[in-house]
LOZA-194027 format. One record per atom (N, C-alpha, C): x, y, z; residue number from 1; chain. Coordinates in nm, 2 decimals, m for minus. Atoms other than C-alpha are relative to their C-alpha. Example, Ala and Ser with C-alpha at 12.3 -4.5 7.8 and 13.67 -1.06 7.14 Angstrom:
      c1      c2      c3  lolo  nufi
    0.09   m0.12    0.00     1     A
    1.23   m0.45    0.78     1     A
    0.09    0.12    0.00     1     A
   m0.09   m0.11    0.00     2     A
    1.37   m0.11    0.71     2     A
   m0.08    0.11    0.08     2     A
END
This chain:
      c1      c2      c3  lolo  nufi
    0.14   m0.01    0.01     1     A
   13.37    7.54   18.51     1     A
   m0.05    0.14   m0.03     1     A
    0.04   m0.14    0.02     2     A
   13.35    7.92   18.53     2     A
    0.03    0.04   m0.15     2     A
   m0.03   m0.03    0.14     3     A
   13.52    7.94   18.19     3     A
   m0.10   m0.06   m0.10     3     A
    0.10    0.07    0.09     4     A
   13.28    7.69   18.03     4     A
   m0.14    0.08    0.01     4     A
    0.12   m0.08   m0.01     5     A
   12.99    7.89   18.18     5     A
    0.00    0.13   m0.08     5     A
   m0.01   m0.12    0.07     6     A
   13.12    8.21   18.03     6     A
   m0.01   m0.02   m0.15     6     A
    0.01    0.03    0.15     7     A
   13.16    8.05   17.68     7     A
   m0.15   m0.03   m0.03     7     A
    0.14    0.03    0.02     8     A
   12.80    7.91   17.71     8     A
   m0.08    0.12    0.00     8     A
    0.07   m0.12   m0.01     9     A
   12.67    8.25   17.81     9     A
    0.02    0.09   m0.13     9     A
   m0.03   m0.08    0.12    10     A
   12.85    8.42   17.52    10     A
   m0.07   m0.06   m0.13    10     A
    0.06    0.07    0.12    11     A
   12.72    8.15   17.27    11     A
   m0.15    0.03    0.00    11     A
    0.15   m0.03   m0.01    12     A
   12.36    8.21   17.41    12     A
   m0.03    0.14   m0.04    12     A
    0.02   m0.14    0.04    13     A
   12.39    8.59   17.37    13     A
    0.02    0.01   m0.15    13     A
   m0.02   m0.01    0.14    14     A
   12.53    8.55   17.02    14     A
   m0.12   m0.06   m0.08    14     A
    0.11    0.06    0.07    15     A
   12.25    8.31   16.92    15     A
   m0.13    0.09    0.01    15     A
    0.12   m0.09   m0.02    16     A
   11.99    8.55   17.07    16     A
    0.01    0.12   m0.09    16     A
   m0.01   m0.11    0.09    17     A
   12.13    8.84   16.87    17     A
   m0.03   m0.04   m0.14    17     A
    0.02    0.05    0.14    18     A
   12.14    8.64   16.55    18     A
   m0.15   m0.03   m0.02    18     A
    0.14    0.03    0.02    19     A
   11.78    8.52   16.61    19     A
   m0.08    0.12    0.00    19     A
    0.08   m0.12    0.01    20     A
   11.66    8.87   16.68    20     A
    0.02    0.07   m0.13    20     A
   m0.03   m0.06    0.13    21     A
   11.83    9.00   16.37    21     A
   m0.08   m0.07   m0.11    21     A
    0.07    0.08    0.10    22     A
   11.67    8.72   16.16    22     A
   m0.15    0.03    0.02    22     A
    0.14   m0.03   m0.02    23     A
   11.33    8.79   16.32    23     A
   m0.04    0.14   m0.05    23     A
    0.03   m0.13    0.05    24     A
   11.35    9.16   16.24    24     A
    0.01    0.01   m0.15    24     A
   m0.01    0.00    0.14    25     A
   11.46    9.09   15.89    25     A
   m0.13   m0.06   m0.06    25     A
    0.12    0.07    0.05    26     A
   11.17    8.85   15.84    26     A
   m0.13    0.09    0.01    26     A
    0.11   m0.09   m0.02    27     A
   10.92    9.10   15.99    27     A
    0.00    0.12   m0.11    27     A
   m0.02   m0.11    0.10    28     A
   11.06    9.38   15.76    28     A
   m0.04   m0.05   m0.14    28     A
    0.03    0.06    0.13    29     A
   11.03    9.15   15.46    29     A
   m0.15   m0.02   m0.02    29     A
    0.15    0.02    0.01    30     A
   10.67    9.05   15.54    30     A
   m0.07    0.13   m0.01    30     A
    0.06   m0.13    0.01    31     A
   10.58    9.41   15.60    31     A
    0.01    0.06   m0.14    31     A
   m0.02   m0.06    0.13    32     A
   10.73    9.52   15.27    32     A
   m0.09   m0.08   m0.10    32     A
    0.08    0.08    0.09    33     A
   10.56    9.23   15.09    33     A
   m0.15    0.03    0.01    33     A
    0.14   m0.03   m0.02    34     A
   10.22    9.30   15.25    34     A
   m0.03    0.14   m0.06    34     A
    0.03   m0.13    0.06    35     A
   10.25    9.67   15.15    35     A
    0.00    0.00   m0.15    35     A
    0.00    0.01    0.15    36     A
   10.34    9.58   14.79    36     A
   m0.13   m0.07   m0.05    36     A
    0.12    0.07    0.04    37     A
   10.05    9.33   14.77    37     A
   m0.12    0.09    0.02    37     A
    0.11   m0.09   m0.02    38     A
    9.81    9.58   14.92    38     A
   m0.01    0.11   m0.11    38     A
   m0.01   m0.10    0.11    39     A
    9.92    9.85   14.67    39     A
   m0.04   m0.05   m0.13    39     A
    0.04    0.07    0.12    40     A
    9.89    9.61   14.38    40     A
   m0.15   m0.03   m0.01    40     A
    0.14    0.03    0.00    41     A
    9.55    9.50   14.49    41     A
   m0.09    0.13   m0.02    41     A
    0.07   m0.12    0.01    42     A
    9.43    9.86   14.53    42     A
    0.00    0.05   m0.15    42     A
   m0.01   m0.05    0.13    43     A
    9.56    9.96   14.19    43     A
   m0.09   m0.08   m0.10    43     A
    0.08    0.09    0.09    44     A
    9.39    9.66   14.02    44     A
   m0.15    0.03    0.03    44     A
    0.14   m0.02   m0.03    45     A
    9.06    9.73   14.21    45     A
   m0.04    0.14   m0.06    45     A
    0.04   m0.13    0.06    46     A
    9.06   10.10   14.10    46     A
   m0.01   m0.01   m0.15    46     A
    0.00    0.02    0.15    47     A
    9.14   10.00   13.74    47     A
   m0.13   m0.07   m0.04    47     A
    0.12    0.07    0.03    48     A
    8.85    9.75   13.74    48     A
   m0.12    0.08    0.02    48     A
    0.12   m0.09   m0.03    49     A
    8.61    9.99   13.90    49     A
   m0.02    0.11   m0.10    49     A
    0.01   m0.11    0.10    50     A
    8.69   10.27   13.66    50     A
   m0.04   m0.05   m0.13    50     A
    0.04    0.06    0.13    51     A
    8.67   10.05   13.36    51     A
   m0.14   m0.05   m0.01    51     A
    0.14    0.05   m0.01    52     A
    8.34    9.90   13.47    52     A
   m0.10    0.12   m0.02    52     A
    0.09   m0.11    0.01    53     A
    8.18   10.24   13.51    53     A
    0.01    0.07   m0.13    53     A
   m0.02   m0.06    0.13    54     A
    8.32   10.38   13.19    54     A
   m0.07   m0.08   m0.11    54     A
    0.07    0.09    0.10    55     A
    8.19   10.08   13.00    55     A
   m0.15    0.01    0.01    55     A
    0.14   m0.01   m0.02    56     A
    7.85   10.12   13.16    56     A
   m0.05    0.14   m0.06    56     A
    0.03   m0.13    0.06    57     A
    7.84   10.49   13.06    57     A
    0.00    0.00   m0.15    57     A
   m0.01    0.02    0.15    58     A
    7.95   10.40   12.71    58     A
   m0.12   m0.07   m0.06    58     A
    0.12    0.07    0.05    59     A
    7.65   10.17   12.67    59     A
   m0.11    0.10    0.00    59     A
    0.11   m0.10    0.00    60     A
    7.41   10.45   12.77    60     A
    0.03    0.11   m0.10    60     A
   m0.03   m0.11    0.10    61     A
    7.59   10.70   12.55    61     A
   m0.04   m0.05   m0.14    61     A
    0.04    0.05    0.13    62     A
    7.53   10.47   12.25    62     A
   m0.15    0.01   m0.03    62     A
    0.15   m0.01    0.01    63     A
    7.15   10.48   12.32    63     A
   m0.05    0.14    0.02    63     A
    0.05   m0.13   m0.03    64     A
    7.13   10.84   12.43    64     A
   m0.05    0.07   m0.13    64     A
    0.06   m0.07    0.11    65     A
    6.90   11.04   12.19    65     A
   m0.08   m0.09   m0.09    65     A
    0.07    0.09    0.09    66     A
    6.75   10.73   12.03    66     A
   m0.15    0.03    0.01    66     A
    0.14   m0.04    0.01    67     A
    6.39   10.80   11.92    67     A
   m0.02    0.14   m0.04    67     A
    0.01   m0.14    0.06    68     A
    6.46   11.14   11.76    68     A
   m0.02    0.10    0.12    68     A
    0.01   m0.09   m0.11    69     A
    6.51   11.32   12.09    69     A
    0.14    0.05    0.04    69     A
   m0.13   m0.05   m0.04    70     A
    6.79   11.53   12.24    70     A
    0.06   m0.10    0.10    70     A
   m0.06    0.10   m0.09    71     A
    7.04   11.29   12.41    71     A
    0.01    0.05    0.15    71     A
   m0.01   m0.06   m0.13    72     A
    7.07   11.53   12.71    72     A
   m0.13    0.05    0.06    72     A
    0.13   m0.04   m0.04    73     A
    6.70   11.60   12.74    73     A
   m0.02    0.15    0.00    73     A
    0.01   m0.14    0.01    74     A
    6.74   11.96   12.65    74     A
   m0.13    0.05   m0.07    74     A
    0.12   m0.04    0.08    75     A
    6.42   11.95   12.44    75     A
   m0.13   m0.03    0.08    75     A
    0.12    0.04   m0.08    76     A
    6.19   11.85   12.73    76     A
    0.00    0.09    0.12    76     A
    0.00   m0.09   m0.11    77     A
    6.10   12.14   12.97    77     A
   m0.04   m0.06    0.13    77     A
    0.04    0.07   m0.12    78     A
    5.96   11.89   13.22    78     A
    0.12   m0.05    0.08    78     A
   m0.12    0.05   m0.07    79     A
    6.32   11.78   13.30    79     A
    0.10    0.11    0.03    79     A
   m0.10   m0.11   m0.02    80     A
    6.47   12.13   13.35    80     A
    0.07   m0.01    0.14    80     A
   m0.06    0.00   m0.13    81     A
    6.53   12.06   13.72    81     A
    0.11   m0.11    0.01    81     A
   m0.10    0.11   m0.01    82     A
    6.75   11.75   13.64    82     A
    0.09   m0.01   m0.11    82     A
   m0.09    0.00    0.12    83     A
    6.95   11.85   13.34    83     A
    0.14    0.00    0.04    83     A
   m0.14    0.00   m0.03    84     A
    7.32   11.82   13.31    84     A
    0.05    0.13    0.05    84     A
   m0.05   m0.13   m0.06    85     A
    7.51   12.08   13.51    85     A
    0.15   m0.02    0.04    85     A
   m0.15    0.01   m0.03    86     A
    7.88   12.15   13.59    86     A
    0.02    0.07    0.14    86     A
   m0.04   m0.05   m0.13    87     A
    8.04   12.21   13.93    87     A
   m0.11    0.02    0.10    87     A
    0.11   m0.01   m0.08    88     A
    7.72   12.15   14.11    88     A
    0.00   m0.10    0.12    88     A
    0.00    0.10   m0.10    89     A
    7.81   11.85   14.32    89     A
    0.12    0.00    0.09    89     A
   m0.11    0.01   m0.08    90     A
    8.05   11.75   14.59    90     A
    0.12   m0.06   m0.08    90     A
   m0.12    0.05    0.07    91     A
    8.41   11.65   14.49    91     A
    0.11    0.10    0.00    91     A
   m0.12   m0.08    0.01    92     A
    8.76   11.78   14.45    92     A
    0.07   m0.04   m0.13    92     A
    0.09   m0.12    0.02    93     A
    8.72   11.94   14.19    93     A
   m0.15   m0.04    0.01    93     A
    0.14    0.02   m0.01    94     A
    8.35   11.99   14.23    94     A
   m0.05   m0.07   m0.12    94     A
    0.04    0.09    0.11    95     A
    8.17   11.73   14.03    95     A
   m0.12    0.05   m0.08    95     A
    0.10   m0.03    0.10    96     A
    7.94   11.76   13.73    96     A
   m0.12   m0.10    0.02    96     A
    0.12    0.08    0.01    97     A
    7.59   11.61   13.67    97     A
   m0.02   m0.03   m0.14    97     A
    0.03    0.04    0.13    98     A
    7.51   11.41   13.36    98     A
   m0.14   m0.06   m0.01    98     A
    0.13    0.06    0.02    99     A
    7.16   11.34   13.24    99     A
   m0.02   m0.04   m0.15    99     A
    0.01    0.05    0.13   100     A
    7.09   11.12   12.94   100     A
   m0.15   m0.06   m0.01   100     A
    0.13    0.06    0.02   101     A
    6.76   11.00   12.78   101     A
    0.00   m0.07   m0.13   101     A
    0.03    0.07    0.13   102     A
    6.64   10.77   12.51   102     A
   m0.13   m0.08    0.00   102     A
    0.12    0.07    0.02   103     A
    6.33   10.60   12.38   103     A
    0.03   m0.15    0.02   103     A
   m0.02    0.14   m0.03   104     A
    6.29   10.24   12.50   104     A
   m0.08   m0.08   m0.11   104     A
    0.07    0.08    0.11   105     A
    6.22   10.00   12.20   105     A
    0.00   m0.15    0.04   105     A
    0.01    0.14   m0.06   106     A
    6.27    9.68   12.41   106     A
    0.00    0.01    0.15   106     A
    0.01   m0.01   m0.14   107     A
    6.19    9.62   12.77   107     A
    0.14   m0.02    0.06   107     A
   m0.14    0.01   m0.06   108     A
    6.50    9.68   12.99   108     A
   m0.01    0.05    0.15   108     A
   m0.01   m0.04   m0.14   109     A
    6.61    9.76   13.35   109     A
    0.08    0.13    0.00   109     A
   m0.08   m0.12   m0.01   110     A
    6.72   10.11   13.44   110     A
    0.10   m0.02    0.11   110     A
   m0.11    0.02   m0.10   111     A
    7.01   10.18   13.68   111     A
   m0.05   m0.02    0.14   111     A
    0.05    0.02   m0.14   112     A
    6.78   10.16   13.99   112     A
   m0.07   m0.14    0.01   112     A
    0.06    0.13    0.00   113     A
    6.66    9.81   13.89   113     A
   m0.15    0.00   m0.03   113     A
    0.14   m0.01    0.04   114     A
    6.31    9.92   13.77   114     A
   m0.01   m0.04   m0.15   114     A
    0.03    0.05    0.13   115     A
    6.17    9.75   13.46   115     A
   m0.07    0.11   m0.08   115     A
    0.06   m0.10    0.08   116     A
    6.09   10.00   13.18   116     A
   m0.06   m0.06   m0.12   116     A
    0.07    0.06    0.11   117     A
    5.83    9.91   12.93   117     A
    0.03    0.07   m0.14   117     A
   m0.02   m0.05    0.14   118     A
    5.85    9.96   12.55   118     A
   m0.09    0.12   m0.02   118     A
    0.08   m0.12    0.03   119     A
    5.73   10.31   12.44   119     A
    0.03    0.11    0.10   119     A
   m0.04   m0.10   m0.10   120     A
    5.86   10.49   12.75   120     A
    0.13    0.07   m0.04   120     A
   m0.13   m0.06    0.01   121     A
    6.14   10.74   12.76   121     A
    0.08   m0.02    0.13   121     A
   m0.08    0.02   m0.12   122     A
    6.42   10.64   13.00   122     A
    0.09    0.12    0.02   122     A
   m0.09   m0.11   m0.03   123     A
    6.60   10.92   13.18   123     A
    0.08   m0.04    0.12   123     A
   m0.09    0.03   m0.10   124     A
    6.91   10.86   13.39   124     A
    0.09    0.12    0.03   124     A
   m0.08   m0.11   m0.05   125     A
    7.09   11.12   13.60   125     A
    0.12   m0.05    0.09   125     A
   m0.12    0.04   m0.07   126     A
    7.45   11.06   13.72   126     A
    0.06    0.12    0.07   126     A
   m0.05   m0.11   m0.08   127     A
    7.59   11.26   14.00   127     A
    0.08   m0.06    0.12   127     A
   m0.08    0.04   m0.12   128     A
    7.82   11.25   14.31   128     A
   m0.06    0.05    0.13   128     A
    0.06   m0.04   m0.13   129     A
    7.69   11.25   14.67   129     A
    0.06   m0.09    0.11   129     A
   m0.04    0.09   m0.11   130     A
    7.76   11.11   15.01   130     A
   m0.10   m0.11    0.02   130     A
    0.08    0.11   m0.02   131     A
    7.62   10.78   15.12   131     A
    0.03   m0.07    0.13   131     A
   m0.02    0.05   m0.14   132     A
    7.57   10.62   15.46   132     A
    0.07   m0.14    0.00   132     A
   m0.06    0.13    0.01   133     A
    7.70   10.28   15.34   133     A
    0.15    0.01   m0.03   133     A
   m0.15   m0.01    0.04   134     A
    8.05   10.41   15.24   134     A
    0.05    0.14    0.04   134     A
   m0.06   m0.13   m0.03   135     A
    8.29   10.68   15.36   135     A
    0.03    0.08   m0.13   135     A
   m0.03   m0.08    0.12   136     A
    8.36   10.97   15.12   136     A
   m0.12    0.01   m0.09   136     A
    0.11   m0.03    0.09   137     A
    8.16   11.02   14.81   137     A
   m0.02   m0.12   m0.09   137     A
    0.03    0.11    0.09   138     A
    7.99   10.78   14.57   138     A
   m0.06    0.06   m0.13   138     A
    0.07   m0.04    0.12   139     A
    7.87   10.81   14.21   139     A
   m0.13   m0.07    0.00   139     A
    0.14    0.06   m0.01   140     A
    7.49   10.76   14.21   140     A
   m0.07    0.02   m0.13   140     A
    0.08   m0.01    0.12   141     A
    7.23   10.72   13.94   141     A
   m0.14    0.01    0.05   141     A
    0.15   m0.02   m0.03   142     A
    6.87   10.85   13.97   142     A
   m0.07   m0.02   m0.13   142     A
    0.07    0.03    0.13   143     A
    6.64   10.70   13.70   143     A
   m0.14    0.04    0.01   143     A
    0.14   m0.03    0.01   144     A
    6.30   10.80   13.59   144     A
   m0.05   m0.04   m0.14   144     A
    0.05    0.03    0.13   145     A
    6.07   10.76   13.29   145     A
   m0.11    0.10   m0.03   145     A
    0.10   m0.09    0.05   146     A
    5.85   10.98   13.08   146     A
   m0.09   m0.06   m0.11   146     A
    0.09    0.04    0.11   147     A
    5.55   10.93   12.85   147     A
   m0.05    0.13   m0.06   147     A
    0.05   m0.12    0.06   148     A
    5.35   11.17   12.65   148     A
   m0.06    0.11    0.09   148     A
    0.06   m0.10   m0.10   149     A
    5.19   11.33   12.96   149     A
    0.08    0.03    0.12   149     A
   m0.06   m0.03   m0.13   150     A
    5.40   11.29   13.27   150     A
    0.14   m0.07    0.00   150     A
   m0.13    0.06   m0.04   151     A
    5.75   11.21   13.41   151     A
   m0.01   m0.04    0.14   151     A
    0.01    0.05   m0.13   152     A
    5.79   11.01   13.72   152     A
    0.13   m0.06    0.05   152     A
   m0.11    0.06   m0.07   153     A
    6.04   10.88   13.98   153     A
    0.14    0.08   m0.01   153     A
   m0.12   m0.07    0.01   154     A
    6.30   11.15   13.91   154     A
    0.01    0.10    0.12   154     A
   m0.02   m0.10   m0.10   155     A
    6.46   11.37   14.17   155     A
    0.04   m0.05    0.14   155     A
   m0.04    0.06   m0.13   156     A
    6.55   11.13   14.45   156     A
    0.15   m0.02    0.01   156     A
   m0.14    0.02   m0.02   157     A
    6.89   11.02   14.58   157     A
    0.06   m0.11   m0.09   157     A
   m0.04    0.11    0.08   158     A
    6.90   10.72   14.34   158     A
    0.07   m0.11    0.07   158     A
   m0.08    0.11   m0.06   159     A
    7.13   10.43   14.40   159     A
    0.15    0.02   m0.03   159     A
   m0.15   m0.02    0.02   160     A
    7.51   10.43   14.45   160     A
    0.05   m0.11   m0.09   160     A
   m0.07    0.09    0.10   161     A
    7.70   10.28   14.16   161     A
    0.14   m0.03    0.03   161     A
   m0.15    0.01   m0.02   162     A
    8.06   10.33   14.27   162     A
    0.04    0.08    0.12   162     A
   m0.05   m0.07   m0.12   163     A
    8.23   10.43   14.60   163     A
    0.14    0.05   m0.03   163     A
   m0.13   m0.06    0.00   164     A
    8.55   10.62   14.66   164     A
    0.03    0.08   m0.13   164     A
   m0.01   m0.09    0.11   165     A
    8.49   10.88   14.39   165     A
    0.03    0.13    0.05   165     A
   m0.04   m0.13   m0.04   166     A
    8.68   11.20   14.43   166     A
   m0.06    0.11   m0.09   166     A
    0.05   m0.10    0.10   167     A
    8.54   11.38   14.12   167     A
   m0.05   m0.07   m0.12   167     A
    0.06    0.05    0.12   168     A
    8.32   11.32   13.82   168     A
   m0.02    0.12   m0.09   168     A
    0.00   m0.11    0.09   169     A
    8.36   11.55   13.52   169     A
   m0.05   m0.04   m0.14   169     A
    0.05    0.03    0.14   170     A
    8.18   11.57   13.18   170     A
    0.01    0.13   m0.08   170     A
    0.00   m0.10    0.10   171     A
    8.24   11.78   12.87   171     A
   m0.08   m0.05   m0.12   171     A
    0.09    0.04    0.11   172     A
    8.02   11.78   12.56   172     A
    0.07    0.05   m0.13   172     A
   m0.07   m0.03    0.13   173     A
    8.17   11.77   12.20   173     A
   m0.10    0.04   m0.10   173     A
    0.09   m0.04    0.11   174     A
    8.00   11.96   11.92   174     A
    0.06   m0.05   m0.13   174     A
   m0.04    0.05    0.13   175     A
    8.03   11.89   11.55   175     A
    0.14    0.05   m0.03   175     A
   m0.13   m0.05    0.04   176     A
    8.39   11.91   11.42   176     A
    0.00    0.10   m0.11   176     A
   m0.01   m0.11    0.10   177     A
    8.49   12.21   11.22   177     A
    0.06   m0.06   m0.13   177     A
   m0.06    0.04    0.13   178     A
    8.62   12.19   10.86   178     A
    0.14   m0.05    0.02   178     A
   m0.14    0.05   m0.03   179     A
    8.97   12.14   11.01   179     A
    0.00   m0.12    0.09   179     A
    0.00    0.12   m0.09   180     A
    8.85   11.85   11.22   180     A
    0.01    0.02    0.14   180     A
   m0.01   m0.04   m0.14   181     A
    8.87   12.04   11.55   181     A
   m0.14   m0.01    0.06   181     A
    0.12    0.02   m0.08   182     A
    8.61   11.94   11.81   182     A
    0.00    0.10    0.12   182     A
    0.01   m0.09   m0.12   183     A
    8.50   12.21   12.06   183     A
   m0.07   m0.08    0.11   183     A
    0.06    0.06   m0.11   184     A
    8.43   12.07   12.40   184     A
   m0.05    0.10    0.10   184     A
    0.05   m0.10   m0.09   185     A
    8.20   12.27   12.63   185     A
   m0.05   m0.07    0.13   185     A
    0.07    0.05   m0.12   186     A
    8.07   12.23   12.99   186     A
   m0.15    0.02   m0.02   186     A
    0.15    0.00    0.01   187     A
    7.70   12.20   13.06   187     A
   m0.05    0.14    0.00   187     A
    0.04   m0.14   m0.01   188     A
    7.66   12.57   13.14   188     A
    0.02    0.07   m0.14   188     A
   m0.03   m0.06    0.13   189     A
    7.82   12.68   12.81   189     A
   m0.09   m0.06   m0.11   189     A
    0.08    0.07    0.10   190     A
    7.62   12.42   12.61   190     A
   m0.14    0.05    0.01   190     A
    0.14   m0.04   m0.02   191     A
    7.28   12.53   12.76   191     A
   m0.02    0.15   m0.03   191     A
    0.01   m0.14    0.03   192     A
    7.36   12.90   12.69   192     A
   m0.01    0.02   m0.15   192     A
    0.00   m0.02    0.15   193     A
    7.37   12.84   12.31   193     A
   m0.14   m0.02   m0.05   193     A
    0.13    0.01    0.07   194     A
    7.05   12.90   12.11   194     A
    0.02    0.02   m0.15   194     A
    0.08    0.12   m0.04   195     A
    6.92   12.71   11.92   195     A
    0.10   m0.11    0.06   195     A
   m0.08    0.10   m0.06   196     A
    7.04   12.40   12.10   196     A
    0.08   m0.07   m0.10   196     A
   m0.08    0.07    0.10   197     A
    7.33   12.25   11.92   197     A
    0.00   m0.15    0.01   197     A
   m0.02    0.14   m0.01   198     A
    7.38   11.89   11.84   198     A
    0.12   m0.04    0.08   198     A
   m0.12    0.05   m0.08   199     A
    7.61   11.70   12.07   199     A
    0.04   m0.13   m0.06   199     A
   m0.05    0.11    0.07   200     A
    7.83   11.45   11.90   200     A
    0.08   m0.10    0.09   200     A
   m0.09    0.09   m0.09   201     A
    8.04   11.31   12.19   201     A
   m0.01    0.05    0.14   201     A
   m0.02   m0.03   m0.14   202     A
    8.09   11.30   12.56   202     A
    0.14   m0.03    0.04   202     A
   m0.13    0.03   m0.06   203     A
    8.42   11.33   12.74   203     A
   m0.02   m0.01    0.15   203     A
    0.03    0.03   m0.14   204     A
    8.40   11.18   13.08   204     A
    0.13   m0.02    0.08   204     A
   m0.11    0.02   m0.08   205     A
    8.65   11.20   13.36   205     A
   m0.04   m0.05    0.14   205     A
    0.02    0.05   m0.13   206     A
    8.67   11.00   13.68   206     A
    0.13    0.01    0.08   206     A
   m0.12    0.00   m0.09   207     A
    8.90   11.06   13.98   207     A
   m0.04   m0.09    0.12   207     A
    0.03    0.11   m0.10   208     A
    8.91   10.75   14.21   208     A
    0.11   m0.01    0.09   208     A
   m0.10    0.03   m0.10   209     A
    9.09   10.66   14.52   209     A
   m0.02   m0.14    0.06   209     A
    0.01    0.13   m0.05   210     A
    9.16   10.33   14.69   210     A
   m0.08   m0.01    0.13   210     A
    0.08    0.01   m0.12   211     A
    8.94   10.20   14.97   211     A
    0.08   m0.04    0.12   211     A
   m0.08    0.04   m0.11   212     A
    9.22   10.06   15.19   212     A
    0.11    0.10    0.03   212     A
   m0.11   m0.09   m0.04   213     A
    9.47   10.27   15.39   213     A
    0.13   m0.08    0.00   213     A
   m0.13    0.06    0.01   214     A
    9.83   10.18   15.31   214     A
    0.08    0.03    0.13   214     A
   m0.08   m0.02   m0.12   215     A
   10.10   10.15   15.58   215     A
    0.08    0.13   m0.01   215     A
   m0.07   m0.12    0.02   216     A
   10.29   10.44   15.43   216     A
   m0.06    0.09   m0.10   216     A
    0.05   m0.09    0.11   217     A
   10.20   10.75   15.23   217     A
    0.07   m0.02   m0.13   217     A
   m0.06    0.01    0.13   218     A
   10.26   10.73   14.86   218     A
   m0.03    0.13   m0.07   218     A
    0.02   m0.12    0.07   219     A
   10.30   11.02   14.63   219     A
   m0.06   m0.03   m0.14   219     A
    0.07    0.02    0.12   220     A
   10.05   11.02   14.34   220     A
    0.02    0.12   m0.09   220     A
   m0.03   m0.11    0.10   221     A
   10.15   11.22   14.03   221     A
   m0.12    0.00   m0.10   221     A
    0.11    0.00    0.09   222     A
    9.84   11.32   13.83   222     A
    0.04    0.02   m0.14   222     A
   m0.04   m0.02    0.14   223     A
    9.83   11.34   13.45   223     A
    0.02    0.15   m0.02   223     A
   m0.03   m0.14    0.02   224     A
    9.95   11.67   13.30   224     A
   m0.13    0.08   m0.03   224     A
    0.12   m0.07    0.03   225     A
    9.60   11.76   13.18   225     A
   m0.12   m0.10    0.02   225     A
    0.12    0.08   m0.03   226     A
    9.26   11.62   13.30   226     A
   m0.13    0.08   m0.02   226     A
    0.12   m0.07    0.04   227     A
    8.96   11.76   13.12   227     A
    0.00    0.15    0.04   227     A
   m0.02   m0.14   m0.03   228     A
    9.10   12.11   13.16   228     A
    0.04    0.04    0.14   228     A
   m0.05   m0.03   m0.14   229     A
    9.20   12.08   13.53   229     A
    0.15   m0.04    0.01   229     A
   m0.13    0.03   m0.03   230     A
    9.55   12.09   13.65   230     A
    0.00   m0.05    0.15   230     A
    0.01    0.06   m0.13   231     A
    9.54   11.85   13.94   231     A
    0.14    0.00    0.07   231     A
   m0.13   m0.01   m0.08   232     A
    9.80   11.87   14.22   232     A
    0.04   m0.14    0.04   232     A
   m0.05    0.12   m0.05   233     A
   10.02   11.59   14.34   233     A
   m0.06   m0.03    0.14   233     A
    0.06    0.04   m0.13   234     A
    9.88   11.39   14.64   234     A
    0.09   m0.09    0.08   234     A
   m0.07    0.09   m0.10   235     A
   10.07   11.25   14.94   235     A
   m0.11   m0.06    0.09   235     A
    0.11    0.06   m0.07   236     A
    9.82   11.01   15.08   236     A
    0.03   m0.15    0.02   236     A
   m0.02    0.15   m0.03   237     A
    9.80   10.66   15.24   237     A
   m0.10   m0.08   m0.08   237     A
    0.09    0.07    0.09   238     A
    9.56   10.56   14.95   238     A
    0.05    0.01   m0.14   238     A
   m0.03   m0.01    0.14   239     A
    9.61   10.48   14.59   239     A
   m0.10    0.09   m0.07   239     A
    0.08   m0.09    0.07   240     A
    9.47   10.73   14.34   240     A
    0.02   m0.03   m0.15   240     A
   m0.02    0.02    0.14   241     A
    9.40   10.72   13.97   241     A
   m0.11    0.09   m0.07   241     A
    0.09   m0.08    0.08   242     A
    9.25   10.96   13.71   242     A
   m0.03   m0.07   m0.13   242     A
    0.05    0.06    0.13   243     A
    9.04   10.82   13.41   243     A
   m0.06    0.11   m0.08   243     A
    0.07   m0.08    0.10   244     A
    8.92   11.00   13.10   244     A
   m0.03   m0.08   m0.12   244     A
    0.03    0.07    0.12   245     A
    8.74   10.86   12.80   245     A
   m0.11    0.08   m0.08   245     A
    0.09   m0.07    0.09   246     A
    8.55   11.00   12.50   246     A
   m0.09   m0.10   m0.06   246     A
    0.10    0.08    0.06   247     A
    8.23   10.85   12.38   247     A
   m0.08    0.07   m0.11   247     A
    0.08   m0.06    0.11   248     A
    8.05   10.91   12.05   248     A
   m0.15   m0.01    0.04   248     A
    0.14    0.01   m0.02   249     A
    7.68   10.98   12.06   249     A
   m0.06   m0.02   m0.14   249     A
    0.05    0.03    0.13   250     A
    7.54   10.81   11.75   250     A
   m0.13    0.07   m0.03   250     A
    0.13   m0.06    0.02   251     A
    7.20   10.96   11.80   251     A
    0.00    0.15    0.05   251     A
    0.00   m0.14   m0.04   252     A
    7.32   11.31   11.90   252     A
   m0.05    0.10   m0.09   252     A
END
């Protein structure tokens, strides 16, 4: 009887060890699968968010300057306080501000959801700020309108368009040279040129990060060049991605 009890105890201990090993293996597999799924979801979310915002900016770039006006509002002294500027906002690197304007030839909604009537000039200002509804920084849009006498609704905090924005950068492309080379300037360089040059394109950069914290830190390797910045590698428990896209200004 004692021998049988010893064998039974050994079998029970062996079964317990095997069960524990199987449980640990299952937990490790589930943790790894969850981590992979979370990373894939973050990567897809960042890609969708960046593409949505760039598409929206591209739509405005196509209209900017319509109505024989400067696309960046450099021809209207009433808008001097809200013109495009570089390194003026929060962010890493410090974010730029982009202001676009165009004449409205059909009734539409601005970025704040206000209906703009035909004959008005729509002005939209894009910038990065903090927001109580989201941690970190958001890309916001402040919209206003001008007529022959006044401009209204400009200068407030606007509405948040996209959260988890680390930086927003803008460069302005001048007319290509005879060799086809396009010079890209920041807002300060552009505004220092007299008379005001025509702007043929916009080069926009977005630096985004994931909203969810991963179980382990990941090393993010930035692109070799991002609108003139040499970004450093990031060890963080969030996904990161840098976007850049160039838009033509047909009415520039």
